[in-house]
N, C-alpha and C positions, 0 to 999 in steps of 0.2 A: 740410130736410137740407142745401141749398146754404148757407142763411144760418149754419147752425151750423159747417159747415167753414170758412166765411170768417172767423167769429169766433174759431175756434180758430187759424186762421193768423195772425190779428192778434195773438192772445195769445202766440204765439210770439215775436214781436218784443219784447214787454215781458218775457217770461218766460226766454228762453234765448238771450242774445246771444252764441252761440258758433257762428255760421253761416259765417264767412268765413275766419278765420285757421285755423292749425294749433294748438290748444291742447296739443298733445303736443310741439311743438317747443321748441328752447332760448329762454330769455328773455334778451333783449339790452336793456340800459339805456344811457341817456346820461349818467346820474349815478349815483354810489354803485355797489354791486354786489349781485348776486342769490346767494343760497344756496338751491338747489332741494332741498327736502325729499322730493321724489318724490311717488309716490301713496300715501298713508296710509290705512290700513285703520282701522275703528272697530267697537266693539261697539254703537254707537247710530245709525250712519248709514252710507250707501253710501261706498266708497272715492272719494277725490279727491286731486287734486294740490294741494300747498301750497308756496308759495316765500316767502323772506323777503327783503326789500330792506333792505340796510344803507346808511346815508348815508356820504358821503365822510368819510374819516378815522375810521371806526368802530374802537373798540378794545375788545378783549376784557377790558382791565383799566382801572381807573380809574373815573370818574363813569359811572354806569349811565343807560341809555336808556329813555325812554317807549316804549310799544307801541300801535301802531294795527292793530286787526284789520279787514280789509276783505273784503267779499264779492265775487263775480264776479272773481276774482283774475286771470283770463286777460286781463281788459280793462284792468288798471292800467297796465302799464309798456311794453308792446311791441305795435305794430301787427300783428306777425306772428303772435302767439298770440290776438289779440283778435277778437271776433265784429264782423262788418260793417267791419273794417279800420280801427277807430277805437280810440284808447287815452285814458285819463286823464291821462297824463303825470305821474303821481304822482312818478316818480323825479326829474325835472327840477324841478318845482315845490316839492317837499318839500325837496330839496337846497338849492335856492336860499334858501328861508325860514329854514332852519336856519343857513346862513351869514350871512344878514342878522340873525339873532338875533330873528326875529319868531315863530319856533316852537321849542319846546325840542328837544333832540336826540332823535330818535324813529326806531325802526325799524317797518317794515310787514309785517304777516303777510298775504299775499295768498291767499285761499282760493277755489280754483277752485269753479265751480258744476258741477251734474250734470243729467243729463236729468230729474231730479226736482225741478228748482230751484223751480217753482211750489209744490209740496208742502212743501218745506223752508223756503221763505221766507214763507209766509203764517202769521201768529200764530194758533196753535191756539185759545187761549182767546178771542180775539176772534171767530173762526169759529165757535166753539161758541156764542156769542151770538146768532147769526143765526137767523132762523126756519128750520125743517126744510126748506122747500121751496127756500129760497136756498142752504142748505147743499149740497143735492142739486145745484143748478145748478153751484155751484163745483166739487164733487166731480167732475162730468162734464167740465168743462173743464180741470180740473188734473190729472186722471188718478187721484184717490183723495183720501183724507183727509189732513189736514195731517201733516207730519213735522218740524215746526219744534222741538218739543221734544227730539227726538233729535239734531238738528243742533246745537242749542245745548249739549246734554250733550257732544257730540264736541268742540266748541270749548272748553269750560270744563274738563272733566274729562280729556281726552286731549291735545289741541293745547296748550293753555295750559301744562301742566306741562312738556312738551317745550321750548316756547320758553324758559321760566323757567330749565331746566336748561342749555340749550346756549348762550343768548346772555346778554350783559352787560346786563340790563334790570332795571328797577324792577318790583316785583310789587305795588305798592299800588294800590288803586282810582283814586287821583287821577291816575296815570300810565298808565292802561290805557283806551283809547277804541276805539269800534267805529263803522264807517261804511259806507254803501252808498247805491245809487240804485234808484228804482223799486221793485221788490219787494224789493230789497236794503236799502232804507230801512225797510221793515216789519219785516224780521228784525232789523235794527240797534235799532230802538225796542223790540221784543220782548226783545231780549238785555238791555238795560239795565233793563227792567221787571223781568225774572224773575231777573236775577243782579245786583242793585244793589250787593252787596258786591264784585263783581268789576269791573264797569265804571263809571267815573266820568264819562263823556262819550259821547254818541252823535251822529252826524251823519246826517241824512236828507235826501237831494238828490232832488227830483222823486218825492216818496212816491206810490206807486200805491194811493191810498185807495179807489178804487172797486172793486178786486178783479177786476172784469170790464170790458170794454169793448164798445163798439156798433159795428156795421158802419159804414165810412166815417168812424169817429171822431165820430159824432154825439153831441150832449149826452146824458148820462145822465138818465133820467127822474126826476121828483122823487120818486116813490115808492121807486125803487131807491136814490136818494141818502139818503133818510130811513133806510131799512132799514140801509144799511151805516154811516152816520154814527152812529146810535144804538148799534150794536153796538160800534164802537170807543169811544164816549163811556162806554158801561157798562164796558168792559174798563179803559180807561185811568184813569178817575176814582180807583179805589182802587189801580191798579197803578203809577203813576208814582213814580219814587224821590223822595227828599228833595231839594228844591232847594238846601238848605244844603250838600250834598256832591256834587251832580251838575250837568251842563250839557247842554243839548239844542239842536240846531241843525237847522231846517227851511228848505227853500226849494222853489221851482218857477218854471218859465217860464210862457210864455203861448201856445205854439205846439205843434202835434202833440198828442201825448197830454197834455201839461202843460196844455192849454187846459181840462181837466176838473178841475183839482186845487184851484183856489182857494177854492170854498166849502166843500169838505171840510176844507181846512186851517185856514179860519177857526173851524170848529167845534173841531177839535182844539186850536188856539191858546187858545180860551176855557177848555177844561179844563185845559190847562197853567197858564193864568193863575191859575184857581181853586185849583190845588195850590200856588201860591205862587211860581211861576217869574216872573222879570221881564226884560222885553225889554232886550237889550244887556248883561246882567250874567250871568243864569243860563241864559237862553234867547234864541234869535235866529231869527226867522222872516222871511224875505225873499221878494220877488217880483222875477223878472228878466223884464221885459217884452221880448218878441221871442225869448227862448231856447226852444230845442226839447228834445225827450226823447231826447237822444243823448250819446254820450261827448264829442264836441266841446264841447257846451254845458257839461257837468259839468267838463271840463278847464279851460274858460275861467274858472270861477269856484271851483274847488276851494280855492284859497288862502284864501278867506274862512272857511270852516268849519275848516280847519286852524289858522289862527290864533286863531279863537275857541275851539276846543276844546283845543287845546295850546299855549297861549301860553308864552313864555319864563317861567321861574320868577324870582320876585323874589330877590335876594341877602338872606340871612339876615343 
């Protein structure tokens, strides 16, 4: 019983980074501006807060902007709303990259997580490929069955039309990306797999492939590694979108939780390669020795996926 409670507490660190800041407070940014859409209700998922970040010089007229949908929205822009008092610094980094013409003009839709984050972010079709006993283990830790299909329906069927109607954005796949970290990486990959007509690029930072973790962050057993890796391989092999029209970014560090990820990522990279993706062109999978599983580490390297997934458009 004690071991199970300890494991559940560790999972909360990965699953619900909303422990320190005030997620209901105002969002302050150092660059660009925030439009707070408030708490949005849905037919498909629980209510949640959504904000939209606009880069400096945003105009409601003229050239249209690309859109980047990001999960764990309370952690993106402001330490006052972020869990653990750390943020991604998306506003400063993306505003700078746009001004330097290293990223196309892009706005960011920051989607808050909820207490059901684990259930909403775990890909249900990969989950369904696990053995029944392992599914039961995850249900017990996550609080129930996956809710990821409903969460994605909220984004695609309800939130996206709202963004398209209210803001000066491009609506094509090539200018619509999705990104997250940890469990947010899993749902980002699931989003581009399930809605390849909507998302043309996906960024996965420090992907939490193991789904569960062990007490004291000890290495995952070989049996558990094989069980989970095979489930992801079986799902991804037929689900990955066409590399002719999509881009994928993956990375991981080597410390804390990220120390567990390399061998899982190697297996996924092989599946991605067999699908026809090529490193440095249509996919990018990188390792960052010394980096940890936290917002400070993600902020330190987020410019890399932003430039890879949303490069400036070539003049016609």
